[in-house]
Short mmCIF file of the C-alpha atoms (twelve columns), coordinates in Angstrom:
data_MODEL
# 
_entry.id   MODEL 
# 
loop_
_atom_site.group_PDB 
_atom_site.id 
_atom_site.type_symbol 
_atom_site.label_atom_id 
_atom_site.label_alt_id 
_atom_site.label_comp_id 
_atom_site.label_asym_id 
_atom_site.label_seq_id 
_atom_site.Cartn_x 
_atom_site.Cartn_y 
_atom_site.Cartn_z 
_atom_site.pdbx_PDB_model_num 
ATOM 1   C CA . MET A 1   181.358 73.082  265.112 1 
ATOM 2   C CA . ILE A 2   178.276 75.058  266.023 1 
ATOM 3   C CA . ARG A 3   176.646 73.673  269.176 1 
ATOM 4   C CA . GLU A 4   173.459 74.482  271.018 1 
ATOM 5   C CA . GLY A 5   174.037 77.146  273.667 1 
ATOM 6   C CA . GLU A 6   176.889 78.819  271.769 1 
ATOM 7   C CA . PHE A 7   176.692 82.288  270.283 1 
ATOM 8   C CA . VAL A 8   176.846 82.860  266.534 1 
ATOM 9   C CA . ILE A 9   176.972 85.971  264.394 1 
ATOM 10  C CA . LEU A 10  174.241 86.515  261.825 1 
ATOM 11  C CA . LYS A 11  175.269 88.803  258.993 1 
ATOM 12  C CA . LYS A 12  173.338 90.176  256.044 1 
ATOM 13  C CA . ASP A 13  175.023 92.924  254.039 1 
ATOM 14  C CA . ASN A 14  176.390 95.360  256.635 1 
ATOM 15  C CA . VAL A 15  174.028 94.341  259.456 1 
ATOM 16  C CA . MET A 16  175.229 91.937  262.152 1 
ATOM 17  C CA . LYS A 17  173.517 90.370  265.142 1 
ATOM 18  C CA . VAL A 18  174.829 88.001  267.827 1 
ATOM 19  C CA . VAL A 19  172.384 85.289  268.930 1 
ATOM 20  C CA . LYS A 20  172.497 82.247  271.151 1 
ATOM 21  C CA . VAL A 21  171.803 78.976  269.323 1 
ATOM 22  C CA . ARG A 22  168.742 77.319  270.834 1 
ATOM 23  C CA . LYS A 23  166.960 74.400  269.230 1 
ATOM 24  C CA . GLY A 24  163.339 75.128  268.321 1 
ATOM 25  C CA . ARG A 25  163.621 78.904  268.848 1 
ATOM 26  C CA . LYS A 26  162.510 81.174  266.031 1 
ATOM 27  C CA . GLU A 27  164.882 84.019  265.179 1 
ATOM 28  C CA . VAL A 28  163.963 87.247  263.401 1 
ATOM 29  C CA . PHE A 29  166.703 89.018  261.486 1 
ATOM 30  C CA . GLU A 30  166.349 91.611  258.715 1 
ATOM 31  C CA . LYS A 31  162.741 90.628  257.868 1 
ATOM 32  C CA . LEU A 32  163.694 86.924  257.850 1 
ATOM 33  C CA . HIS A 33  162.091 84.406  260.216 1 
ATOM 34  C CA . PHE A 34  163.926 81.117  260.768 1 
ATOM 35  C CA . MET A 35  165.217 78.595  263.283 1 
ATOM 36  C CA . LEU A 36  168.899 77.858  263.816 1 
ATOM 37  C CA . ASP A 37  168.323 74.090  264.206 1 
ATOM 38  C CA . ASN A 38  170.027 73.263  260.882 1 
ATOM 39  C CA . ALA A 39  173.146 75.224  261.901 1 
ATOM 40  C CA . ILE A 40  173.856 72.870  264.803 1 
ATOM 41  C CA . GLY A 41  176.747 70.587  263.863 1 
ATOM 42  C CA . CYS A 42  177.973 72.762  260.979 1 
ATOM 43  C CA . PRO A 43  181.489 74.226  260.959 1 
ATOM 44  C CA . LEU A 44  181.997 77.758  262.237 1 
ATOM 45  C CA . GLY A 45  182.047 80.240  259.353 1 
ATOM 46  C CA . SER A 46  179.419 78.327  257.371 1 
ATOM 47  C CA . ILE A 47  177.219 80.333  255.020 1 
ATOM 48  C CA . PHE A 48  173.461 79.744  254.993 1 
ATOM 49  C CA . GLU A 49  170.413 80.968  253.141 1 
ATOM 50  C CA . VAL A 50  166.899 81.117  254.547 1 
ATOM 51  C CA . LYS A 51  164.433 79.054  252.557 1 
ATOM 52  C CA . GLY A 52  160.937 78.251  253.783 1 
ATOM 53  C CA . GLY A 53  161.732 79.430  257.309 1 
ATOM 54  C CA . LYS A 54  164.714 77.071  257.590 1 
ATOM 55  C CA . LEU A 55  168.429 77.519  257.184 1 
ATOM 56  C CA . ASN A 56  170.047 75.740  254.254 1 
ATOM 57  C CA . ARG A 57  173.820 75.589  254.165 1 
ATOM 58  C CA . LEU A 58  175.457 76.762  250.966 1 
ATOM 59  C CA . GLU A 59  178.151 74.310  249.908 1 
ATOM 60  C CA . GLY A 60  181.481 75.157  248.326 1 
ATOM 61  C CA . LYS A 61  181.586 78.108  246.001 1 
ATOM 62  C CA . GLU A 62  177.820 78.506  245.751 1 
ATOM 63  C CA . ASP A 63  177.516 82.001  247.139 1 
ATOM 64  C CA . VAL A 64  175.242 84.953  246.498 1 
ATOM 65  C CA . ASP A 65  178.253 87.256  246.055 1 
ATOM 66  C CA . GLU A 66  178.873 85.744  242.622 1 
ATOM 67  C CA . LEU A 67  175.577 87.321  241.546 1 
ATOM 68  C CA . LEU A 68  176.986 90.757  242.305 1 
ATOM 69  C CA . VAL A 69  180.027 90.434  240.078 1 
ATOM 70  C CA . ALA A 70  179.504 92.479  236.956 1 
ATOM 71  C CA . LYS A 71  180.116 90.497  233.807 1 
ATOM 72  C CA . PRO A 72  182.400 92.055  231.188 1 
ATOM 73  C CA . ASP A 73  180.732 94.004  228.414 1 
ATOM 74  C CA . SER A 74  181.899 94.452  224.872 1 
ATOM 75  C CA . GLU A 75  180.211 97.855  224.699 1 
ATOM 76  C CA . ASP A 76  181.232 100.805 226.838 1 
ATOM 77  C CA . ASP A 77  178.609 103.160 225.444 1 
ATOM 78  C CA . LYS A 78  175.590 101.751 227.293 1 
ATOM 79  C CA . ASN A 79  173.268 104.282 228.879 1 
ATOM 80  C CA . ASN A 80  170.324 103.740 231.233 1 
ATOM 81  C CA . GLN A 81  168.920 107.194 230.586 1 
ATOM 82  C CA . PHE A 82  165.979 106.181 228.382 1 
ATOM 83  C CA . PHE A 83  164.656 103.142 230.272 1 
ATOM 84  C CA . GLN A 84  161.059 103.209 231.431 1 
ATOM 85  C CA . THR A 85  160.684 102.704 235.192 1 
ATOM 86  C CA . ASP A 86  156.994 101.835 235.112 1 
ATOM 87  C CA . GLY A 87  157.474 98.086  235.679 1 
ATOM 88  C CA . THR A 88  156.643 97.039  232.120 1 
ATOM 89  C CA . SER A 89  160.147 95.721  231.390 1 
ATOM 90  C CA . GLN A 90  159.663 92.690  233.700 1 
ATOM 91  C CA . LYS A 91  157.798 89.776  232.090 1 
ATOM 92  C CA . LEU A 92  157.217 87.938  235.394 1 
ATOM 93  C CA . SER A 93  154.178 89.044  237.369 1 
ATOM 94  C CA . ARG A 94  154.146 89.428  241.144 1 
ATOM 95  C CA . ASP A 95  151.960 86.309  241.399 1 
ATOM 96  C CA . GLU A 96  154.477 84.252  239.405 1 
ATOM 97  C CA . ILE A 97  157.296 85.427  241.667 1 
ATOM 98  C CA . MET A 98  155.278 84.615  244.805 1 
ATOM 99  C CA . ASN A 99  154.515 81.184  243.307 1 
ATOM 100 C CA . LEU A 100 158.262 80.550  242.859 1 
ATOM 101 C CA . LYS A 101 158.825 81.483  246.510 1 
ATOM 102 C CA . ALA A 102 156.010 79.172  247.612 1 
ATOM 103 C CA . GLN A 103 157.579 76.307  245.647 1 
ATOM 104 C CA . GLY A 104 160.761 76.786  247.670 1 
ATOM 105 C CA . VAL A 105 162.922 78.117  244.849 1 
ATOM 106 C CA . SER A 106 166.091 79.702  246.289 1 
ATOM 107 C CA . GLY A 107 166.554 83.462  246.304 1 
ATOM 108 C CA . LYS A 108 169.504 83.120  243.958 1 
ATOM 109 C CA . ASP A 109 167.394 81.223  241.403 1 
ATOM 110 C CA . ILE A 110 164.534 83.733  241.674 1 
ATOM 111 C CA . VAL A 111 166.950 86.589  240.939 1 
ATOM 112 C CA . GLU A 112 168.244 84.687  237.901 1 
ATOM 113 C CA . HIS A 113 164.607 84.233  236.712 1 
ATOM 114 C CA . LEU A 114 164.055 87.979  237.131 1 
ATOM 115 C CA . VAL A 115 167.198 88.749  235.128 1 
ATOM 116 C CA . GLU A 116 166.203 86.348  232.337 1 
ATOM 117 C CA . ASN A 117 162.714 87.860  232.128 1 
ATOM 118 C CA . SER A 118 163.815 91.496  232.166 1 
ATOM 119 C CA . VAL A 119 163.566 93.153  228.778 1 
ATOM 120 C CA . THR A 120 166.116 95.850  229.650 1 
ATOM 121 C CA . PHE A 121 168.664 93.961  231.797 1 
ATOM 122 C CA . LYS A 122 171.116 93.182  228.986 1 
ATOM 123 C CA . GLU A 123 171.027 96.803  227.842 1 
ATOM 124 C CA . ARG A 124 172.002 98.152  231.286 1 
ATOM 125 C CA . THR A 125 175.516 99.182  232.295 1 
ATOM 126 C CA . GLN A 126 177.630 96.736  234.331 1 
ATOM 127 C CA . PHE A 127 177.184 98.850  237.437 1 
ATOM 128 C CA . SER A 128 173.428 98.995  236.939 1 
ATOM 129 C CA . GLN A 129 173.239 95.208  236.448 1 
ATOM 130 C CA . ALA A 130 175.143 94.558  239.703 1 
ATOM 131 C CA . LYS A 131 172.993 97.116  241.543 1 
ATOM 132 C CA . TYR A 132 169.791 95.501  240.180 1 
ATOM 133 C CA . LYS A 133 170.863 92.034  241.362 1 
ATOM 134 C CA . LYS A 134 171.867 93.301  244.783 1 
ATOM 135 C CA . ARG A 135 168.532 95.103  245.234 1 
ATOM 136 C CA . LYS A 136 166.577 91.992  244.214 1 
ATOM 137 C CA . MET A 137 168.607 89.760  246.572 1 
ATOM 138 C CA . LYS A 138 167.603 91.987  249.485 1 
ATOM 139 C CA . LYS A 139 163.946 91.308  248.764 1 
# 
């Protein structure tokens, strides 16, 4: 179990940081600001997401890595060559996305909203789809 005063490893992608768990202390890691209070009492190796400045433990198989798995395509002849990169393929505006964040919607759900509202997502290659999701999860 994670206890106050112990050291834990924070990991996001390939970046790691060792911090001492202290109740009420704000941590800054990879542009995220949060407190480790909710980690106290959780098993070692637990996976968390930052939501509203607090840690929320992900239960069971609910993991962001499943977003990165490319889904099988029936077509192998997809090509991203002719897509416009001017931002017009996304139906959600920046304000709508910020509103979702303010409502406390998880990062995973926001990425799924972005995918659903992208005009070109389904036409992308598997690799491009996985890359798109990974890039959006970083934000």
